N, C-alpha and C positions, 0 to 999 in steps of 0.2 A: 504493499500499500504506499502511496505517495502523498505527503501532506502538501496541500495547495499553497501557492505563493500568497494568496489572500489571507490564509490562516496565519502565516508567519508575520505578515505586515500588520494585521489587526492585533496580534498578540503584543507587538511592540507598542502600538498605539494605546492598547489597554493599559500597559504598565506606565506609559508616560502620563495618561489621564489619571491614574490612581495617584501618582506622585503629586500632580497638580491639585487633585481633590483634597489629599491629606494636608498639603502645604497651606491651603487656604481655609482649612476647617476652623481655625481659631480666630479668624478675623472678626473684630468687634462689629456687630450690627445690632441695631435696635429692632427687635421684631414684635415683641409682645410683653406687656407688663406682667401677664400671667405666668410667664416663663420663670419668674422668681421662685416658683414653688416646684417641689419634687425634682425631677430630672429635666425640667423645661418642657417644651412642646414636643410631644412624641410624634415621630414621623412614621405614618402607617401605610402610606401608598408610595410604592417605588417604581411605578410603571405608568406611562402615559395611557396605555391601553386600559388599565384599571381605573386611573384617576378620571378619565373621561366618562366613566360609567358609575360615578358615585362612590368609587372605591371598591367596587365588586371584586372579589378575589378568591373566596374560599372554594368555590366549585368551578373556577375558571380554568379551562384547558384550551390552549390555542397553540399549534405547532410553530407559529411565527413570533411568539412573544414569550418572555421570561416572567413568570409569576412567582416572585420571591416570597409572597405571603403564605403560599402553600407549596412546600417543596415537592409534594406528590405530583404536581403538574409537570415536573421536568421530564417525566417518561413520555410526554406527548410530543417532544421535539422530533421532527422528522429524521429518519435514518440518513446518515451521511451529511446532515445539514448543520452548519455552524452558524450560531447567532451572536451578533455583537450589538449591544444596545447601549446607547449613551444619551443622556437627557440634560436639558437646561431648564431651570426653574426660575421664573420671574414673578415675584409677589408684590402687589401693591396694597398697602395697609393704611386704613384710616381709623384713628382713635376718636371716640365720641363720649362725652359726659353730658350731664344735664345742663352744664354751663357753656361748654365750648365744643367745637368740632375741628379736629386737626385735618390738614390737607393730606392727600395720599403720599405715602413714602414708598419707594421702590427698592427691593433688594433682589439681585440676580446672582445665581451661582449654579455650578455644576450639580445636578441632582443625583445622578447615579451613573455607575459604569458596570455593565454586566456582560458575562459570557455564558453561552449555553451550547451544549453539544451532546449527542447520544454516544453511549459506549456500545450498546447492542440495541436490538429492537425492544428489549424489555428494561432497559436501564438508561437514564439520562443524567447529565451532570451540569451544574451551574456554579459559577464563581463570580465574585464581584465586590464592590464596596458601595454601601448604602448608608444614609444617615439614620441613627437611632433616636436622637433627640437633639434639639437646638435651644440655646439660651441666649437672650439678648433683651435687656431692659435697662431703663433709667427712670426710676420713680422717685420724685421728691415728695416730702410731707412736711408740714409745719404745725407747730403747736405753741401755745402761750403758757408761760410759767409765772407770769406776773404783769403788772402794768408796763406796756411797751417793751416787754422782754419776750422774744420769740426764739424757739428752738427749731432748727432745721434738721430733718432726718432724711437722708438720701440713700437709696438702694440701687446699686449698679451691678450688672452681671453680663457675662458673655461666654462664649465657647459652646461646647456640645460634645456628644458622644457619637462615634461612628462605628460601623460594623463591617469588617472584612469577613466574608463567609465563603464556605465551600459546601455545596449541597448535592445530594444524590437521591434519585428516586428509582424504585424498582416496581416492576409489574409482574408479580409472581404467577398470577393467572389472569386470563383475559378480562379486561375492563376494570380491574381493581389495581390501584397503585398506592404505595406509601412512600414517604420521603422524609429526609431530615436535613436541616441546615446546621452546620457547625460553624458558629460565628465567633470572631474575636472582637470584643468590645474594647475600644480605646478612645481616649480623649480627655479633656480637662474642662471642668465647669468652674469659672472664676466668679466669686461674689464678694462685693464690698459694701459694708454699711458704715456710714459716717454720721455722727451726731455732733452738731456744733451750733454756736451762737452767731448767726450771720451779721448781727448789728453791732457786735463788740469785737474790735480788732484785738488780736493777740490773746484772746480768751482760750483757756484750755478745752480742747475738743477730743473726742474719741473716734477712732476708725478701726473697724474690724475687717480684716481680709481673710477669706476662706476659699481655698482652692482644693477641689476634689478631682483626683486623677484616677480614672477607671482603666483597668487592664486585666481582662479575664475572658474565659470561654463562656458563650451563651448559645443555647440550642433551642430550636423549635421544630415541631413535627407536623406532618399533614397526612391526610388520607383522602382519596377520591375514588368514586365508583360510578361507572357509566352504565346506563341502561338503554339499550337500542330499542326504539319504539318503531312504529310503522312508517313507511314512506320517508326514510332518511332523517327521521326525527330522533333526537338524543336527549336524555335526561341525565344530568350529572349531579351527584351528591358529594359534598366536600366537607371536611372538618379540619381544623387546626388546633394545636394546643402548645402552650409553653408552660413547662412545669416550674414550680417555685424553686428558686436557687439563690444562694448567697454569692454575690459577685465581689471579687477582691478589689479594694480601692485603697488609695492613700490620701491623706489629708494634711494640708498645711494650714495652720491657724495663727494669725498674727494680730494681736490687739495693741494699739499704741496710742499715746496722747500726742497731740499736735496743736500748734498755733497757726493761724493764717491771717493774712491781710491782703485783700484783693486776690491775686492769683498766686501769691507767694505762700508756700506751705513749709513749715519747719517742724520736724519731728523732735519731741522733747524726751520721751522715754518709752520703753516697751513694757506693757502690762502683762502680755502673755505671748509665748512663741513656741508653738508646737510644729516640729518639722518632720515630715514624712511619717505621720502617725498611721499605722495600718488599721484597717477595719474592713467592713463589708457593706454592700448595699443589698437589701433583701428585695429581690425581684419576685413579683407575685405570680399566681396562676392566671393564665390567659387562655380562654377557650372560644371557639367560634364555629359556626356552621353555615352552610349555604347550599343553594339549589339553583341550577340553571336548566332552561329548556332551549333547545336549538334545532334548527333545520340546517343541515350541513351546508356550509359555504354561503348561506343566505341571511339567516337572522339568529339572534340569541337574546334571551332575557333571563334575568336572575335576581336573586335577593340574598343578602347576608345578614347574620346577626353575630356580634361578638360581645363577650363579657370579660371584664378585667378586674381582678381583685386587688386594686391599688390601695385599699384601706390598710392592707397588711404591710405596705412598703415602709422600710426604715433605712435611714442613712446613718451609719455609725451608731446604731442603736436608738436613734431618735426618729419620731414620726414627723409629719409635715402637714400642711393644710391641703391635703388631698384625700379623695375618697374613691370608692368603686366607680367604674366607668362602663358604659356600653355604647355601641353604635349600630345603626341600621343602614344598610346600603341597598339601593334598588337601581338597576340599570340595564341597558341593552345595546345591541349593535345590529345594523342592517347594511348588507352589501347587495345591491340589486342584482348584479351579474358579474361575479369576480373574474370570469374569463371572456368578457365581452371584447370583440374586436372592432366594434364601431363606435362605442361611447366610453370615454374616459370617466364620465360622471357615474356610469353604472359600475365601473370597477372600483370606485372609491367606497370607503366604509364610513358609515355615519353612526355616531354613538352619542348617548345621553344618559343621564342618571341624576340621582339626588342622594344625599345622606344626612342623617340626623344623629348627633352623638351627645351624650352626657359625659363631658370630659372628666378627667380625674381632678381638675382644679375645683376647690371648694373654699370660697372666700366669704368671710362674714356670714357663715351658715347658709350660703347661697351656692347652688350648683351652677357651674358655667357650662351652658349648652352651646352647641355649634350646629348650624344648619347651612347647607349649601346645595346648589344645583350645578350641574356640569354638562358640557357638550364637547364633542371631539370629532375630528376628521382623520381618516387614514388615506394618504396619497401614495398609491403604488408607483414605483419607479419603473419606467418602461424597460422591457427585456431583462428584468432582474426580479429576484424575490424580495428586494429591499423595499421598505415602506417608511415614508416620512409621516410622522404623526404629530398632531397638535391638539392640546386640551385646554379648555378654559373653564375655570371654576369660579363662581361668585357666591360669597356666603357672609354670614354674620355670626360672631361668637361673643358671648357675654351679654350684659345688660347694664343699663344706666341707673337702675334702681339701687337703693342702699349706697349711693355714692360710688358705684362701681363703674367699670369701663365697658364699653361696647366696641368691639373691633369689627369693621367691615373690610372685606378683603376681596381682591380679584387675583387669581393665580393662573398664570399661563405657563404651560409646560410644553416644550418642543423636544422631540427626540427622533432619532433615526435608528431603525431596527434593520440591521444589515444581515442578510441571509445568503450563504454561499455553501458550496461543497467544501468541507474541511479536510476530507481525504477521499481518494478514489482508487479504484482498482484498474491499472493500466490494461488496455486491450491490445492484442496483437492480431493483425490481419492474417 
């Protein structure tokens, strides 16, 4: 067997993109005040294909796309087909309170880098790097301790956790598959809290810096079963689960007193300094199930439900302002005629969906809910198996009640899913 040149070139590109992805992961960006809690904003959709259908994924099987949310799907990759998938995520966020509305702020970054290929007809493999969580906030607060004496309290954070994974799926008997992702979690979440008297120069203030570095193995599992119905109709049932696990982490904690005048800050003494304290993050049970109905190569509709036991989460033995979470996704896809020779519009894929979630954020005894609708298009590239995909999602998270924040967002994801023969058997005349 001979490995194709495309496979060699794409492997090099894959490694270069991974280095770019990890190099830019810790860049400061303000994304959401709610990311102050827990591990930040959890990243649940790692595919344009899935995102454009409301995040549908548990029972999703498509030989042209990599579905990292359910590793059982890797066995659907066509024999001898190599998939390279890279995406760019651009999010526009607006923050709103009862008193004011902020203009939209944009953040654009590389969203994922994925590879997928079959080992045999009953075994598929995927590898890549995907975000696990993102943190980015700058939250000011003020209080009064006496006549004309005000205390400022600022919370600032940035960073996030990424996951490099290797997944494999087996199909031990017809139409049933199971798979597992073995991921390596890595990254740093930086948090700073400062308490100071803004109206009094050179007053003694306090600043606490807390950096949590994650470095450990994390696994998730999946099952899928297909039922062939009449007239090329297929029903797929899928399930995924992440078992509870303690993830190794290290913590730096620095508390210091400082004085300031304008932009000049002078550290006076250190109150506490813990360097490289070892501990764990308790990652909870996550389970989900889904169902899809499809007519081969024409249409597909489905729904998902996931439940996450984040109330059990602990960081270095301490709980946080988070609780249990769940989400519901409904979506579908329609391709009028995938092999049409006369109409490009008929060869295109049209996708839509919506999702509702009760996130794990729980602030002032209020659950932070998230609702969005999404649409997407798949543009097949002529004379290839490659597809250019675009997804747009518009949603709202949070509420302005109880002096909380509402986040309105528009998320655009662009990706290219390259498919080619990754090895072939030479033929002799």
